[in-house]
Residue frames as qw, qx, qy, qz and C-alpha x, y, z in Angstrom:
[[0.296, 0.861, -0.169, 0.378, 64.18, 105.33, 21.89],
 [0.507, -0.755, 0.382, -0.163, 65.60, 104.76, 25.41],
 [0.933, -0.079, 0.310, 0.166, 66.98, 101.45, 24.25],
 [0.662, 0.613, 0.045, 0.429, 68.97, 103.26, 21.57],
 [0.048, 0.861, -0.214, 0.459, 70.24, 106.03, 23.81],
 [0.198, -0.557, 0.679, -0.435, 70.84, 104.16, 27.07],
 [0.775, -0.009, -0.563, -0.286, 70.30, 100.42, 26.75],
 [0.506, 0.041, -0.747, 0.429, 71.87, 99.64, 30.08],
 [0.323, -0.302, 0.303, -0.844, 69.37, 101.65, 32.15],
 [0.262, 0.072, 0.881, -0.387, 67.00, 99.92, 34.44],
 [0.075, -0.317, -0.848, -0.417, 63.99, 98.19, 32.84],
 [0.100, -0.644, -0.651, 0.390, 61.79, 99.96, 35.41],
 [0.024, -0.427, 0.110, 0.897, 62.29, 103.15, 33.44],
 [0.290, 0.116, -0.621, -0.718, 60.36, 101.70, 30.51],
 [0.536, -0.252, -0.749, -0.297, 58.22, 98.82, 31.80],
 [0.587, -0.571, 0.161, -0.551, 56.02, 98.39, 34.82],
 [0.293, -0.394, 0.836, -0.245, 56.80, 95.81, 37.48],
 [0.782, 0.215, 0.501, -0.303, 53.92, 93.65, 36.27],
 [0.696, 0.665, -0.204, -0.178, 55.15, 93.81, 32.65],
 [0.102, 0.631, -0.757, 0.136, 58.64, 92.75, 33.90],
 [0.557, -0.134, 0.747, -0.336, 57.03, 89.89, 35.84],
 [0.817, 0.452, 0.227, -0.278, 55.13, 88.77, 32.70],
 [0.534, 0.724, -0.434, -0.054, 58.17, 89.01, 30.47],
 [0.188, -0.515, 0.806, -0.223, 60.15, 87.00, 33.04],
 [0.688, 0.048, 0.655, -0.310, 57.53, 84.28, 33.04],
 [0.779, 0.581, 0.094, -0.215, 57.44, 84.18, 29.19],
 [0.002, 0.732, -0.652, -0.197, 61.19, 83.79, 28.82],
 [0.859, 0.256, -0.379, -0.230, 61.93, 80.76, 26.67],
 [0.463, 0.326, -0.743, 0.356, 64.93, 79.71, 28.84],
 [0.660, -0.573, -0.484, -0.046, 62.93, 80.09, 32.06],
 [0.593, -0.215, -0.317, 0.709, 65.77, 81.94, 33.74],
 [0.070, -0.949, -0.254, 0.173, 65.25, 85.37, 35.22],
 [0.462, 0.704, -0.118, 0.527, 67.46, 88.20, 33.87],
 [0.609, -0.358, -0.342, 0.620, 70.16, 89.26, 36.30],
 [0.275, -0.060, 0.000, 0.960, 70.69, 92.78, 35.15],
 [0.137, 0.737, 0.644, -0.151, 67.14, 93.70, 34.12],
 [0.154, -0.335, 0.214, 0.905, 68.17, 96.28, 31.62],
 [0.531, 0.554, 0.123, -0.629, 66.06, 98.00, 29.09],
 [0.328, 0.482, -0.702, -0.408, 67.96, 96.26, 26.33],
 [0.068, -0.067, 0.989, -0.113, 67.18, 92.79, 27.81],
 [0.346, 0.431, 0.695, -0.460, 63.51, 93.46, 28.15],
 [0.445, 0.592, -0.248, -0.625, 63.19, 95.15, 24.66],
 [0.243, 0.281, -0.882, -0.290, 64.58, 91.87, 23.22],
 [0.136, 0.186, 0.931, -0.284, 62.10, 89.83, 25.27],
 [0.414, 0.554, 0.308, -0.653, 59.26, 92.09, 24.11],
 [0.379, 0.519, -0.526, -0.557, 60.48, 91.68, 20.47],
 [0.040, 0.150, -0.984, -0.092, 60.63, 87.89, 20.85],
 [0.323, 0.401, 0.778, -0.360, 56.93, 87.67, 21.76],
 [0.412, 0.695, -0.015, -0.589, 56.37, 89.76, 18.57],
 [0.904, 0.407, 0.129, 0.006, 58.19, 87.14, 16.52],
 [0.177, 0.850, -0.492, 0.070, 61.79, 88.32, 16.67],
 [0.960, 0.006, -0.267, 0.082, 64.23, 85.40, 16.67],
 [0.325, -0.877, 0.350, -0.049, 67.17, 87.24, 18.26],
 [0.935, 0.115, 0.057, 0.330, 69.82, 85.24, 16.49],
 [0.620, -0.401, 0.086, 0.669, 73.44, 86.40, 16.67],
 [0.302, -0.040, 0.371, 0.877, 73.52, 88.25, 13.36],
 [0.052, 0.739, 0.647, 0.183, 69.93, 89.48, 13.22],
 [0.083, 0.452, -0.014, 0.888, 69.45, 93.28, 12.91],
 [0.150, 0.117, 0.595, -0.781, 67.68, 95.05, 15.85],
 [0.184, 0.527, 0.830, -0.017, 63.94, 94.38, 15.88],
 [0.050, 0.249, 0.357, 0.899, 61.85, 96.73, 13.77],
 [0.345, -0.057, 0.208, -0.913, 58.75, 98.66, 14.39],
 [0.730, -0.068, -0.447, -0.513, 56.31, 95.96, 13.17],
 [0.653, -0.039, -0.718, 0.237, 57.89, 93.29, 15.49],
 [0.108, 0.045, -0.537, 0.835, 57.87, 95.74, 18.43],
 [0.521, -0.106, -0.060, -0.845, 54.21, 96.67, 17.76],
 [0.758, -0.082, -0.582, -0.282, 53.27, 92.99, 17.58],
 [0.503, -0.034, -0.706, 0.498, 55.12, 92.24, 20.90],
 [0.081, -0.040, 0.377, -0.922, 53.62, 95.23, 22.64],
 [0.628, -0.098, -0.223, -0.739, 50.15, 94.26, 21.52],
 [0.746, -0.096, -0.658, -0.022, 50.57, 90.71, 22.70],
 [0.321, 0.002, -0.639, 0.699, 51.98, 91.94, 26.01],
 [0.325, -0.128, 0.135, -0.927, 49.00, 94.20, 26.46],
 [0.782, -0.142, -0.412, -0.445, 46.59, 91.28, 25.91],
 [0.682, -0.054, -0.672, 0.285, 48.57, 89.09, 28.32],
 [0.114, 0.103, -0.468, 0.870, 48.75, 91.90, 30.93],
 [0.550, -0.200, -0.120, -0.802, 44.92, 92.27, 30.72],
 [0.813, -0.143, -0.526, -0.205, 44.43, 88.57, 31.29],
 [0.521, 0.047, -0.629, 0.576, 46.97, 88.57, 34.13],
 [0.143, -0.152, 0.300, -0.931, 45.15, 91.42, 35.85],
 [0.695, -0.186, -0.255, -0.646, 41.79, 89.79, 35.39],
 [0.798, -0.088, -0.592, 0.066, 43.08, 86.56, 36.84],
 [0.310, 0.122, -0.555, 0.762, 44.69, 88.37, 39.73],
 [0.400, -0.194, 0.106, -0.889, 41.36, 90.19, 40.40],
 [0.793, -0.142, -0.289, -0.518, 39.29, 87.06, 40.27],
 [0.899, -0.080, -0.417, 0.105, 41.59, 84.50, 41.95],
 [0.812, -0.416, -0.330, 0.243, 43.64, 86.43, 44.22]]
């Protein structure tokens, strides 16, 4: 909902620093986002849920966002376990 009301707000209002770090590492282009807005990271979350983000595509729906959040949660758990065990 924050993405709909104020998409240009800081991503830190919605995502944790670790989630932002993970989404940055998963970016297909490999480049870090400059502005780090909610809108940018919601699109990245939707992409890991299967959203293609083409120019004329409608905004991502609930199912795609749920899939993305589910995958991010799994990746986050693995990230934390790896950090705990290796460093």
